[in-house]
C-alpha positions as CSV (number, residue, x, y, z in Angstrom):
1,M,118.4,-49.1,36.8
2,R,120.6,-52.0,35.9
3,R,120.8,-53.2,32.4
4,A,118.5,-55.9,31.2
5,P,119.3,-59.6,31.5
6,L,120.1,-61.7,28.4
7,V,116.9,-62.5,26.6
8,A,115.9,-63.8,23.1
9,L,115.6,-60.8,20.9
10,V,114.2,-60.0,17.4
11,A,115.8,-57.4,15.2
12,V,113.7,-54.4,14.4
13,A,115.0,-52.0,11.8
14,A,113.3,-49.0,13.4
15,A,115.7,-49.2,16.4
16,A,118.7,-48.6,14.2
17,A,117.2,-45.4,12.7
18,F,116.4,-44.1,16.1
19,V,119.9,-44.7,17.4
20,V,121.6,-43.0,14.5
21,S,119.4,-39.9,15.1
22,Q,120.5,-39.5,18.7
23,L,124.3,-39.9,18.2
24,P,126.7,-37.0,17.8
25,A,127.9,-36.1,14.4
26,G,130.7,-38.1,13.0
27,A,131.4,-41.8,12.3
28,I,132.2,-44.2,15.1
29,T,135.9,-44.9,15.5
30,V,136.8,-47.8,17.7
31,T,140.4,-46.6,18.3
32,G,139.5,-43.3,19.9
33,T,137.0,-40.6,20.4
34,P,138.2,-37.3,18.8
35,T,135.8,-35.3,21.0
36,P,133.6,-36.4,23.9
37,V,130.8,-38.7,22.7
38,T,127.4,-39.2,24.2
39,G,125.7,-42.6,25.0
40,N,123.5,-44.3,27.5
41,S,124.9,-45.7,30.7
42,T,124.0,-48.9,32.6
43,Y,125.7,-50.6,35.5
44,F,126.9,-54.1,36.6
45,D,127.9,-55.5,39.9
46,G,131.4,-56.6,39.2
47,L,133.7,-58.8,37.0
48,G,132.9,-62.5,36.6
49,Q,135.2,-65.3,37.8
50,P,138.0,-65.7,37.4
51,Y,138.6,-62.8,34.9
52,G,136.9,-59.8,33.4
53,G,136.8,-59.5,29.7
54,C,140.3,-58.0,29.6
55,G,141.9,-61.0,31.3
56,L,142.5,-59.8,34.8
57,P,140.7,-60.7,38.1
58,Q,138.9,-57.8,39.7
59,A,141.2,-57.8,42.7
60,N,144.2,-57.1,40.4
61,L,142.8,-54.1,38.6
62,D,144.6,-50.8,39.1
63,S,141.2,-49.1,39.8
64,Q,137.9,-50.3,41.2
65,D,136.3,-47.6,39.0
66,F,135.9,-49.5,35.8
67,V,133.7,-49.9,32.7
68,A,132.7,-52.4,30.0
69,L,132.7,-51.4,26.3
70,N,130.5,-52.7,23.6
71,V,131.8,-55.8,21.8
72,F,129.5,-55.3,18.8
73,N,128.1,-52.5,16.7
74,T,125.1,-54.2,15.2
75,P,122.0,-51.9,15.4
76,G,118.9,-53.9,15.1
77,D,120.8,-57.2,15.1
78,Y,120.8,-58.9,18.5
79,A,121.9,-62.4,17.4
80,F,125.4,-61.9,16.0
81,S,128.0,-63.1,18.5
82,T,131.3,-64.0,16.7
83,R,134.3,-63.2,19.0
84,P,136.8,-61.9,18.1
85,V,134.9,-60.1,15.3
86,P,136.8,-61.0,12.1
87,A,138.4,-58.2,10.0
88,S,136.0,-59.1,7.2
89,M,133.2,-57.8,9.4
90,A,134.9,-54.7,10.6
91,D,131.7,-52.7,10.5
92,K,130.4,-54.9,13.3
93,I,133.3,-54.1,15.7
94,G,132.2,-52.1,18.7
95,M,134.2,-49.8,20.9
96,W,135.7,-52.9,22.6
97,D,137.7,-53.2,19.4
98,N,138.3,-57.0,20.0
99,G,139.9,-56.1,23.3
100,Q,142.3,-53.5,21.8
101,N,141.0,-50.8,24.2
102,C,141.7,-52.8,27.3
103,G,143.7,-51.1,30.0
104,R,142.9,-47.6,28.7
105,Y,141.1,-45.0,30.8
106,V,138.0,-43.0,30.0
107,Q,136.8,-39.8,31.6
108,V,133.1,-40.1,32.2
109,T,130.8,-37.1,32.7
110,I,127.2,-37.4,33.9
111,S,124.7,-35.9,31.5
112,D,120.9,-35.8,31.2
113,F,118.4,-37.8,33.2
114,C,115.7,-39.9,31.4
115,T,112.1,-39.2,32.5
116,G,110.7,-42.1,30.6
117,T,111.3,-45.8,30.2
118,N,115.0,-46.6,29.4
119,D,115.2,-50.4,29.7
120,G,117.2,-51.4,26.6
121,A,114.4,-53.3,25.1
122,P,115.2,-54.6,21.6
123,G,113.7,-52.6,18.8
124,L,112.4,-49.8,21.0
125,P,113.7,-46.3,21.5
126,F,115.8,-45.3,24.5
127,C,113.9,-43.2,27.0
128,R,110.6,-43.8,25.3
129,N,107.5,-42.0,26.6
130,G,109.8,-39.4,28.2
131,S,112.8,-37.2,27.5
132,Y,116.3,-36.5,28.6
133,V,116.5,-33.5,31.0
134,P,119.4,-31.9,32.9
135,D,119.4,-31.9,36.6
136,Q,121.6,-31.2,39.6
137,F,124.0,-34.1,38.8
138,N,125.0,-32.9,35.3
139,G,128.7,-32.4,35.1
140,A,129.8,-34.9,37.7
141,T,133.0,-36.7,36.5
142,L,135.0,-39.8,37.2
143,T,138.0,-41.4,35.4
144,M,137.5,-45.1,34.9
145,L,139.4,-48.1,33.6
146,V,138.4,-50.2,30.7
147,A,138.3,-53.7,32.2
148,D,135.3,-55.6,30.7
149,S,133.2,-56.2,27.6
150,C,129.5,-55.9,27.0
151,G,128.3,-58.4,24.4
152,D,124.7,-58.9,25.7
153,S,121.8,-59.1,23.3
154,N,120.0,-55.9,24.3
155,A,119.6,-52.5,22.7
156,W,122.2,-50.9,25.0
157,C,125.0,-53.3,24.0
158,R,124.0,-53.5,20.3
159,D,122.2,-50.3,19.2
160,D,124.2,-47.6,21.0
161,P,127.9,-47.6,20.0
162,Y,128.8,-45.2,22.8
163,H,127.0,-47.0,25.6
164,L,129.1,-47.6,28.7
165,D,128.4,-50.2,31.4
166,L,129.7,-48.8,34.7
167,H,130.8,-50.6,37.8
168,K,127.9,-50.1,40.2
169,D,130.1,-49.1,43.2
170,S,131.4,-46.2,41.1
171,L,128.0,-44.6,41.0
172,S,128.6,-43.2,44.5
173,R,132.1,-41.9,43.6
174,F,131.4,-39.3,40.8
175,V,132.7,-35.8,41.8
176,L,130.9,-32.6,41.2
177,N,132.3,-29.2,42.4
178,G,134.8,-31.0,44.7
179,S,132.2,-33.3,46.4
180,T,131.2,-36.8,45.7
181,V,127.6,-37.5,44.6
182,N,125.5,-40.7,44.7
183,L,123.3,-41.5,41.7
184,L,121.6,-44.4,43.3
185,P,118.8,-45.2,43.9
186,D,116.8,-42.4,42.4
187,H,119.0,-40.4,40.1
188,F,120.3,-42.9,37.5
189,N,117.7,-44.5,35.1
190,N,120.4,-45.3,32.6
191,R,121.0,-41.7,32.0
192,H,123.1,-40.1,29.3
193,I,126.9,-39.8,29.9
194,T,129.6,-38.2,27.8
195,W,133.1,-39.7,27.7
196,Q,136.4,-39.9,25.9
197,F,139.7,-41.8,26.2
198,V,142.4,-40.1,28.5
199,P,145.9,-41.1,29.6
200,A,146.2,-43.0,32.9
201,P,145.8,-40.5,35.8
202,N,148.8,-39.9,37.9
203,Y,150.7,-42.7,36.3
204,S,154.0,-43.8,37.8
205,G,156.1,-47.0,38.0
206,D,156.1,-49.7,35.3
207,I,153.9,-52.5,34.0
208,N,152.7,-55.5,35.9
209,I,153.1,-59.0,34.5
210,G,151.2,-62.0,35.8
211,F,150.7,-65.6,34.7
212,L,147.1,-66.8,34.2
213,Q,145.5,-70.0,35.7
214,G,146.8,-73.1,33.9
215,A,150.0,-71.3,32.6
216,Q,153.1,-73.4,32.3
217,V,156.2,-73.8,30.1
218,W,154.2,-75.1,27.1
219,W,151.3,-72.7,27.6
220,P,152.8,-69.5,29.1
221,A,149.7,-67.3,29.3
222,I,150.2,-63.8,30.8
223,S,148.3,-60.7,31.6
224,V,150.0,-57.3,31.2
225,S,148.6,-54.4,33.3
226,H,149.3,-51.1,35.0
227,L,149.6,-49.3,31.6
228,A,150.0,-45.6,30.8
229,N,148.0,-45.9,27.6
230,G,146.5,-49.4,27.2
231,V,148.1,-52.3,25.4
232,H,147.6,-53.3,21.7
233,S,150.2,-56.1,21.4
234,V,153.0,-58.0,23.1
235,E,156.0,-59.4,21.3
236,Y,158.2,-62.1,22.8
237,M,161.7,-63.2,22.0
238,A,162.0,-66.7,20.6
239,N,165.3,-68.1,19.2
240,G,166.6,-64.6,18.6
241,V,163.5,-63.3,16.8
242,W,160.8,-61.0,18.1
243,T,157.4,-62.8,17.6
244,A,153.9,-61.4,17.9
245,A,152.0,-63.0,20.8
246,P,148.4,-64.0,20.1
247,N,145.7,-62.8,22.5
248,D,143.8,-65.3,24.6
249,G,140.5,-65.0,22.7
250,D,139.6,-61.3,22.7
251,M,140.9,-60.7,26.2
252,G,142.9,-57.7,25.3
253,Q,145.5,-57.8,28.1
254,A,146.0,-61.6,28.0
255,F,148.6,-63.1,25.7
256,I,150.1,-66.5,24.9
257,I,153.9,-66.0,24.7
258,G,156.8,-68.4,24.2
259,G,160.1,-69.0,25.9
260,T,163.4,-67.5,24.7
261,T,164.1,-71.0,23.4
262,S,161.7,-73.9,22.9
263,G,160.5,-75.2,26.2
264,A,162.4,-72.7,28.3
265,N,160.9,-71.1,31.4
266,Q,162.8,-67.8,30.7
267,F,160.8,-65.1,28.9
268,Q,161.5,-61.7,27.3
269,I,158.7,-59.4,26.1
270,R,158.2,-55.9,24.8
271,V,154.8,-54.1,24.7
272,R,153.0,-51.8,22.3
273,D,150.4,-49.3,23.6
274,A,147.1,-48.1,22.1
275,N,149.0,-46.1,19.6
276,D,151.0,-49.2,18.5
277,Q,154.2,-47.6,19.9
278,L,156.7,-49.6,21.9
279,I,156.3,-48.5,25.5
280,N,159.3,-46.9,27.3
281,G,161.3,-46.7,24.2
282,G,161.3,-50.4,23.5
283,R,162.2,-51.5,27.0
284,V,162.6,-55.3,27.2
285,Y,161.1,-57.1,30.2
286,S,162.8,-60.4,31.3
287,F,161.2,-62.9,33.7
288,T,160.8,-66.5,34.6
289,L,157.9,-68.8,35.4
290,P,157.4,-68.4,39.2
291,S,158.2,-71.3,41.4
292,A,154.5,-71.5,42.4
293,C,153.8,-72.5,38.8
294,S,156.5,-75.2,38.6
295,S,153.9,-77.6,37.0
296,Q,151.3,-75.1,36.1
297,C,149.7,-72.0,37.8
298,S,146.8,-72.9,39.9
299,A,145.8,-69.4,41.0
300,P,143.8,-67.1,38.6
301,Y,146.7,-64.7,38.6
302,T,150.3,-65.1,39.7
303,Q,152.3,-61.9,39.5
304,T,156.0,-62.2,38.6
305,T,159.0,-59.8,39.0
306,Y,161.2,-58.9,36.2
307,T,164.3,-57.1,35.1
308,T,164.5,-54.6,32.3
309,D,167.0,-53.7,29.6
310,G,167.2,-50.9,27.1
311,G,164.5,-48.4,26.3
312,S,164.2,-45.0,27.9
313,T,164.8,-44.4,31.6
314,A,165.4,-48.1,32.0
315,S,165.9,-49.5,35.5
316,P,167.9,-52.6,36.3
317,T,165.1,-54.3,38.3
318,A,161.5,-53.7,38.7
319,S,158.9,-54.8,41.3
320,P,156.1,-52.5,40.2
321,T,153.3,-51.4,42.5
322,P,150.1,-50.0,41.2
323,T,149.4,-46.4,41.9
324,R,146.2,-47.4,43.5
325,S,145.6,-50.4,45.7
326,P,142.4,-52.1,44.7
327,S,139.7,-52.4,47.2
328,V,138.2,-55.7,48.1
329,S,136.1,-57.0,45.2
330,P,132.4,-57.6,45.7
331,T,130.9,-60.9,44.9
332,P,130.4,-60.9,41.2
333,T,126.8,-61.4,39.9
334,R,127.7,-61.0,36.2
335,S,129.7,-63.4,34.2
336,P,131.8,-61.7,31.5
337,S,131.3,-62.6,27.9
338,V,134.8,-64.0,27.9
339,S,135.9,-65.8,31.1
340,P,138.0,-68.8,30.3
341,T,139.5,-71.1,32.9
342,P,142.4,-72.7,31.1
343,T,142.5,-76.4,31.9
344,R,144.9,-77.5,29.1
345,S,147.3,-80.3,29.9
346,P,149.6,-80.0,27.0
347,S,151.5,-82.9,25.6
348,V,154.8,-81.8,24.1
349,S,156.0,-82.7,20.6
350,P,159.1,-80.5,20.2
351,T,160.4,-82.5,17.2
352,P,159.2,-81.3,13.8
353,S,156.0,-83.2,12.9
354,S,155.9,-82.0,9.2
355,T,158.5,-80.8,6.8
356,G,158.4,-79.7,3.2
357,G,159.5,-77.3,0.5
358,S,161.4,-77.1,-2.7
359,G,164.1,-75.0,-4.2
360,G,165.2,-72.2,-1.9
361,C,162.2,-72.6,0.5
362,A,162.0,-75.0,3.5
363,L,159.0,-75.5,5.8
364,S,158.8,-77.3,9.1
365,A,156.1,-77.6,11.7
366,T,156.2,-78.4,15.4
367,V,153.4,-79.0,17.8
368,D,153.9,-76.7,20.8
369,S,151.1,-78.1,23.0
370,S,148.0,-80.2,22.6
371,W,144.8,-80.9,24.6
372,Q,141.6,-82.8,24.2
373,G,140.0,-81.4,21.1
374,G,142.8,-79.2,19.8
375,Y,146.5,-78.3,19.6
376,Q,148.8,-75.4,18.9
377,T,151.4,-75.5,16.2
378,T,154.3,-73.3,15.1
379,I,155.4,-73.4,11.5
380,T,158.8,-72.1,10.4
381,V,159.5,-70.8,6.8
382,K,163.2,-70.6,5.9
383,N,164.9,-69.1,3.0
384,N,167.6,-71.6,1.9
385,G,168.3,-69.7,-1.3
386,T,170.9,-67.1,-2.2
387,T,168.7,-64.1,-2.7
388,A,166.3,-62.3,-0.3
389,S,162.6,-62.9,-0.6
390,T,159.9,-60.3,-0.8
391,G,157.1,-62.7,0.3
392,W,156.3,-66.4,0.9
393,S,153.5,-68.8,0.7
394,T,152.9,-72.2,2.3
395,K,150.4,-75.0,1.5
396,F,149.5,-78.1,3.4
397,S,146.5,-80.3,4.1
398,F,145.1,-81.7,7.3
399,A,145.0,-85.4,7.6
400,G,141.5,-85.5,9.0
401,T,138.6,-83.0,9.7
402,Q,140.8,-80.4,11.6
403,T,140.0,-76.7,11.2
404,V,142.0,-73.6,11.9
405,G,140.6,-71.9,15.0
406,Q,143.1,-69.0,15.2
407,A,146.2,-67.9,13.4
408,W,148.9,-65.2,13.9
409,N,151.8,-63.9,11.9
410,A,150.3,-65.1,8.6
411,T,147.1,-64.8,6.5
412,V,145.6,-68.2,6.6
413,T,142.7,-69.5,4.5
414,Q,141.2,-73.0,4.5
415,S,139.1,-74.8,1.9
416,G,138.1,-78.3,3.0
417,A,141.3,-80.0,4.3
418,A,143.6,-77.7,2.3
419,V,145.2,-74.7,4.0
420,T,147.2,-71.8,2.5
421,A,149.2,-69.4,4.6
422,T,151.0,-66.3,3.2
423,N,153.1,-63.7,4.8
424,V,151.8,-60.5,6.4
425,S,153.3,-57.1,5.8
426,Y,156.1,-57.3,8.3
427,N,157.5,-60.8,7.8
428,G,157.6,-61.4,4.0
429,S,161.2,-60.3,3.6
430,L,163.7,-63.2,4.4
431,S,167.4,-62.8,3.8
432,P,169.3,-65.9,2.6
433,G,169.4,-68.3,5.6
434,G,166.7,-66.2,7.4
435,S,163.5,-67.6,8.7
436,T,160.2,-66.6,10.3
437,T,157.4,-68.4,12.1
438,F,153.6,-68.3,12.2
439,G,151.3,-70.1,14.5
440,M,147.8,-71.7,14.6
441,I,145.4,-73.0,17.1
442,V,143.8,-76.1,15.4
443,N,140.5,-77.7,16.4
444,G,140.8,-81.5,16.1
445,T,143.2,-84.3,16.7
446,N,146.9,-83.7,16.5
447,Q,148.2,-85.3,13.3
448,P,151.1,-84.5,11.0
449,L,150.3,-82.1,8.2
450,A,150.0,-83.7,4.8
451,T,151.9,-82.6,1.7
452,P,153.5,-79.5,3.2
453,S,155.2,-77.1,0.7
454,C,156.3,-73.5,0.5
455,S,157.5,-71.0,-2.1
456,L,159.3,-67.7,-2.0
457,S,158.7,-64.6,-4.2
């Protein structure tokens, strides 16, 4: 049975109580599963166009055995839909973990069959009017890639934290006692599965880097894939400083990077895995915008070659090949919760649009790119004093009704038109003459910031 379509739902408190009673002992942890956990399973036909929830087209996945994880953990609440889920609502974050579990693998084991109704109806128990029973398919296993997200408003995606949505084609590839088994059409019924995160099977080679549709010098959006243990973050080199790249929404393998200098088409990145460790000992990957993307990338995914430097077992060049060639993708019948088609035509304002500061602190802002209805800005905080800082704070106001849509490398709050940004844990210390940057996506017309100022502590 496939999972239910999107419908208007009403929260029912009894559903939450039922779900809690059927979960294994221990609290949910979105970063990992200390022991195999049990949940309901559903299936979907394939990734939407052009991307799945992680930011890759289906044809570019390392494996055609893939799953979607729950975006939300909101038992009984089927209306909440803020993505990414803000840190202030951490209790609502599902195993998707705002995309942080993208690119990881899970080992899935078939468990008990439901003899009743298991339709994911809101506010109703799973497998009602029946029970879960073992059968001849219990114990069949398959290792699957996390490639998509389940944010639908049904009980599976909201009430059951350990629910997995499986690629339909994979239901004929589970292995039991050395032989493949087929769970369709009569042996599925959204049955129980147990699963846990595992390292990438038979991993070899190095990462893949590809530019996304619409990518260009002033909006260099990339996807990072073929990973040994997922990807939590990407850092890019800009003007001699490693800078954290923001995700494209909550697509956990898609990042907006910057050139080695402003407006350059040369890029350097390093990658952190699901344990927040730099992969390959901090290996640096250097690449350029492909010639096919001279104005902007028109294809959903344009893979690029790169060279490497430093790190462990570094190689001078790399043209990585996935350990498994993906099979032809079926025609998708499900649109992912996040499937952006970038159509930005940025206008460039490399000259600082706002400056301010007093004493030993200086602030400047540049507009990196703009599009109808929004723009991206980078703000530089510089220590012009004679002693090192332990922290910094900036203040400015928007000239109109602009709002901050996304920010990185700073803690940003807004009250009316007034915005305050303060350092995060890793960039508060500035030596004399040193500087750091933070960025924002702003909703509204590109206008210079009013009354900018900054201070050091």
